N, C-alpha and C positions, 0 to 999 in steps of 0.2 A: 149923157148915154141916151140913145133911141127911147122914148116911151118910158123913160125909169124914173118913179118917184118914191122907191122905197128908203126908207130909214135902216139902217143895218144897228145891231145890236153891239157888234165889236168893231171899233174902228178899224177901219179898213188899209189895215198898215202892217208889215212883218215890224216884229216888238222881241228881243231876245234879254231877259232878265236873269237867265240859269245859261251855263255850257247846256247842248243838247246831248243826249238824253239828260233832263234835269234829276236834282235826288228823289221826288217821290215818282218818276218812270223808272228811275233805275230798280227801286223798291219792287214796284208792280210786276217789273221784269222777274224778279226773284220769286216772286209767287204765281207769277204766270209759268216758270220751268218747272215749278213743284206739281202742276195742277194740268195744265194743257198738255196737249198732243202737240210734239216738235214737229209735226207732219201740217199742222197750221202755219205755216213760216210766216214771216212779216218783212216788208221790207225796211223798216225805222222801228226801232223798239222806241218810240216816244208816243205815250197813253195821252190821248185828248178826251179833254172834258165837254168842251162844248164848240160852237160854230156859229158863226153869219156871214153869209155872201160868200167869198173866196179865200177867209180865214178862219182858220181852224187855232183853238187855245186849249193849250196841254195840262194836263193836271198842276204844273209848275207856273201855269201863269204866262208863258211863250206864247206870241202869236207868229203864227205859221202863215206862209202864202200856199195854198192848196192848188198845185197841178194836176190833181188826179181825181179829183170829186169821186171817191171811192170805188174807181176804175169806170167815172162815167155816170153815175147813178145820183148826183146831187149838183145836175145842169145849171138849175132854177138858182142855185146858191143853198149855204147851210140852213137850214131850221126856219124855212119861210114861214112868215107868220101865219099866213092863212091856210097854207097847208098841215100847220101844228094844230089851228083853231078845227079846222074841218074834219081830223083825226079826233082831236078831243071829244069833240060834240058829238061825232055818232059812238066811241067809245062809251061814254055815258047811256048811250042809248039802246045799243046791239052790237054784240063783239062779235057773234057767228051763230048761224044754225044750219047753213050750207045750202048752196045754190040748189043742188041736185035733191035736196029733201024739202023746203021749204024756199022758194027764194026772194029777192028784194030788189028793189029798185036801183040801189048804187050799181049793181052788174050789170043791168040792162041801160042805162045810162053811161058807163064804161064803153062798152060794145057798141053804142049809137053815135057816140064820139068819134070812138075808132075807124069805124065807117064813114065818118065825113073825113079825116085829116089822114087816111091811109092813100097810096095812088090808084088811081083808076075810077071810074063813076060807074062803073056795074054793081049789081046787088051784091051785098058781102055778108058775112057772118062772123064771129067771133067766139073764143073761147078764152076765160081767166084761169092763171095757174099759177105757179109759187114764183119761179124763177125762170130764168134765161133756159139754163139746159131744160128743163120739164116742157118750155115752148118747142124748144128743137125736135123732143121726143115726141111732142104730141103732133109736130108738124109731119114727121117723118111715119107716123101712124096712118093721119090723114091722108097723105100723098098715096101711100101702099092701098088703103082700102080704096080711095077713086080711082086708081090705077090699074090695080089688079096685080102690079109687079114689087119686086121684091129689092130690087137695087138702087142704091142711095148714092149720088157723087158731091164731095165737097171739092174746096178747091187746096193747094198747096200752101201752106203758111196759115191754115183756116185755124180759128178756134172756136166750138162749139158748143162747149160746156164741158163738165166733171164727173157724170154719170158714164156709167158702162155703154150706153150706147153713144151719146155722145163724144166720150175721149176715143171712139173708133171714128170719128167723123174729124177729131183733132190732127193736126200736122205734127206739133213738136214732141219728140218721145220723152224729154228731159224739161222740169220735175215731173209733169202732171200723169204721164203714161207709165212711166217705168216702174215695173214689176205689178201693174195693175190686172194686168190681162187673164187668161183669154179674153179677145174682143169679141163682138157680134160679127157675122159674117157680110157679107154682100155690101160690103161700105168700100169706096175707091176714094182715090185722092187724084185732082187732075192738075196738069200745070197750070199757073194763073199768068195772068200779064202781071208782070214786075219792072215797070219801066226802068227803073237804077241798076239793076240786073240782067234785062234780056239784052240781045244782042241791039247794038245801037241798030237806031232806025225801024225796030220792029213795031209796027204799027198796031191798034187794038185789033184790027180785024184780023190781022196777019195771027196775033196771039189768041184770038178766038179760034182759028182754023187747026191752030195746033193741040185745043183744049178739044174739039171737036172730034178731030182725029185719034185723038185718046179714047173719047165716048166709044166710034166706032170699032176700034182695034181691042180694045181694053174690055168692055162690057157691051157693047151691042146697045144703040139706041133704042130698039123695043123692049129692050130687057129695064130701061132703067126708070124708077118712080118718080124720084125727082132730084134737080140740082139746086145744092144750096149753096149761096153766096153771101159773103159780107161786101156792101158798096164800098166799104173802106174796112180793111181788115186792122183791127185793134192789136190783139195780142200778137199777131202776127208781124207785127213792124209800122202799124199806119201804112199799111201798101193800099197805094189809088191805082186799079188799073186804068193803062191807057186810053182815051175816048174811042167809044166803039165797041169795045171789048164786052160789056154787058150786052148790049144790043144784038150785036150777032149771034149770042149765046141765048138770050131769049127767044129769038126769032128760031133759031135751031130746035129750042126747046117745043114752042109751039106747033111747030111741023112735025114734031116726033111725039105729040102727047104726053111730053115730059112735063111735070111740075116745078115752076119756077120760082125757087124760096128766097125771097130775100131775108138774110137775117140782119136785124137792124138793134139788137138786144145794145150793142154798146155805141153804134154812130147814128141811132135815131133819134127820135124823141127832140128835135130843135137842136141838136150837136151842130149840126155842119151849116145852119142858115136856113133849111129847109125842113118841113117836119120829119122828113124820111131819105137817109142819104142817097137811096137808089135815084131819087128825082134828080139828083145832078148827072146821072148817064140816061137819061130821057127814058128809063125802061118800068113799065108797069108790069109788078109782079103777081103772079097769082095768089101767092101765101106772104105775108109778113109777119115777124116774130118782133114784138116789140117787150122790153123790160126795161131793167136799170133805172133810166131816168122818168120810166113813167109814171110813178108815184112818189117822187120827192125824198126818197128813202125807206118808205115801208116796202115791203116784200109782194109785189105783183107781175106778173107777165102775162103774155097774151097772143094769141094765134088768128090772123085775121085774114082774110082770102074771099076767093069768089063763093057765092052761095052756094053753087054745085057740087065744090070740091067740099065743101067744109061741112056739107049737108050729107055726106055721104057716109058719115059714118053713125049706126045705128044709134038709138038712144042709148046711155049708159056706159056705151064703149070709149069716153074720152071724160075726164072729170077728177075729181080730186077735194079732198077733205077741206083744203084751207084754200084753195084757189079761188080769187076774186072775194076773198072775206070782205068783210062789211065797212072795217077800217081804212084797208087797205086802198078800197076803191073809192071812199071818200076821200081821201089823199090825193088820188089821181085826178077826180073830179077837178081838185083844187087847184092843181099842175096845169091841167088843160086852161082853167080860167085864168092862170097867171100868165103862161105864155102868151094867150092872144090879148089879156088886158095890159101886159107890161113891155109886148111888141120887142117878143125876146129871139125870135127868127131874126127881126133885125139886129138884135145883139149880138147873137152869133156871127153874123156877116162883120159888125164892128171889130169882134174881136180877131178876126180872120184876116182884116186888114191891119190890124194894130201887131200881130205876130210877124205877119210879112215884113212889116217895116221897120220890126226889130230884130227880127231872126232869120230873116230873110238871107242875109250875105255872110251867113255862118261859114258856108260850104268855103267860099273865098276867103277868109279872112282867119280859117282855124285848119288846119291840115289835116287833123283826127276828124273833121266832120265831111262825110262822103256826099252827103244827101241829105236836103231840107224840105219837108213835104207836109203837105196838108189840107185840111178845109173847115171852114167856121172855127170851132174850138177844139180842133182835133188834128193835133200837130205829131209829126215826128221827125227824128236826125238823128239819122246813121252816121254812125262812128266805125271807121275803117282805120288802117294801119297807114300811115301819111302816103302818098305815092301810090296807093293800092287801092284795091276795093276789097281786100281782104278784111272780114267782120273783124272789130276788135273789143271781145266784151270783158277786157279787162280795163278798156277806158269807159266802159260805162261806168262800172263798179265802181270807178274814182270818181267822175261825175255823179254819181248817186251819195256815195260818202259824203264829198264835200257839199252839196245841194242840202241835204237833209241835215247836216251839222250847223247848216246856216239858216235854218228857218225856211228851207223851199222844199216842197214835198211834189216831185215828179213821178214818173213812172218809168221800169223796163218797159220793152218788148222784144219781140224778133225772134225768129225761130234760133237763132245765135246769140241770142241777149245781148244785143249789139245795138239797138235804138232805144233813144232816149223818148219817151212818151210824154207829152204835153196836154192834158184836156181839163184846163180850169173851167171855172162856171161860165157863164155865160153873162155875167153881173162884172167879171173882173174889170176892176180899171186899167187904162192906159197905165197910170202909175206903178200900179204892183205888176204888170207885165215887163215892165221895164226893170223895175228892183230886183224880181227874179232872175230876167235874162243877165241881169250884171252878174247874181252870183253864182250861176251856172259860167258864166264866160271867164270866172276865177280860175273853175278847174281846167275849160277846155283851152287856156292861154299857156297850162303846163304839160299838157301833153302832147304838143305839136314837134 
């Protein structure tokens, strides 16, 4: 692997010593049902104890191939020793003081690195917060303050978080939004470029004009404070808009004083072979949100963007008790170093090539597969009823059950719960990709 010299504390191989879930997981599940809200649902009731690289080890000693990374968090691999050491060293010195009361250097260093790696060569500022949803909420506040406008737009199939405001910006009603309203007003959802489901031959530019027409006729360009986009929609089904789509939208935003926000919470931070996925579209956003992979498993998120936009907020207008705390920022600085030192942008590109080589023909081989799409270590396999483009959530459930029962942990996705999401660590080996694909193929072969 390019640039890789790491030794893993767990052998990088799938190895099952019990049925899944094993007896200790079953016992823990009984305790969980008695103590944890059922609202915190789980994909697979297999309880994990440790991990390394692309392998998770459960409480019964089974080794499972992780194709989900905690939904994109452990991009650099589980329990990277440098990240663990940095966090432990910081925890022994200072765990909290609150940056907005008495600041500390780590916060500043993370902001400096974000200014370096985010797209654009203009002057930038950042704010650090706890989670992706909080980053989006702050980006909304910043954009509204800067523009003096109220309206916010996101795209169909978007997922921007689970708070009340970000739920209003999230497309899918079930299960996240059901019964949770009312939601804030002045939030609009716009049609997106969805190549698999758009009219045949529709270009990215044509899809963008459709989106722009919706802005002009349903909102009014002069009323819109910000347009939030995911360069690759994760929860929406790993949707990658057609070339030219985001380029045209960013031009429209610049012409009309609309803040263009790239939500990189899932696709950013080296997952797709660049620091940020919007780079694949040739677009420089005004604001960027980061989270998930930024700190290797520690809670941290950020909003980074043009200095004049970020500085429009009055002192005290944004912030939070734990945002950018010393331990999480120490972990993030180690993640920056690991990505650069181990060449993990190139590793993500290697994983992309390996996935295309291994699963790129699934739509031709399995009638239940309608489309395979992806970038870097972020792929989606859309399942359909054979011979149609009708969504097939039943097939996805069958694939997930077979995979998790056999030691492979992928993710579900899509507005219709019909997309198999594959998001491994960028350090996953070709051997693990092959093994995991073989397990999934066993299920696909029974569904055609």
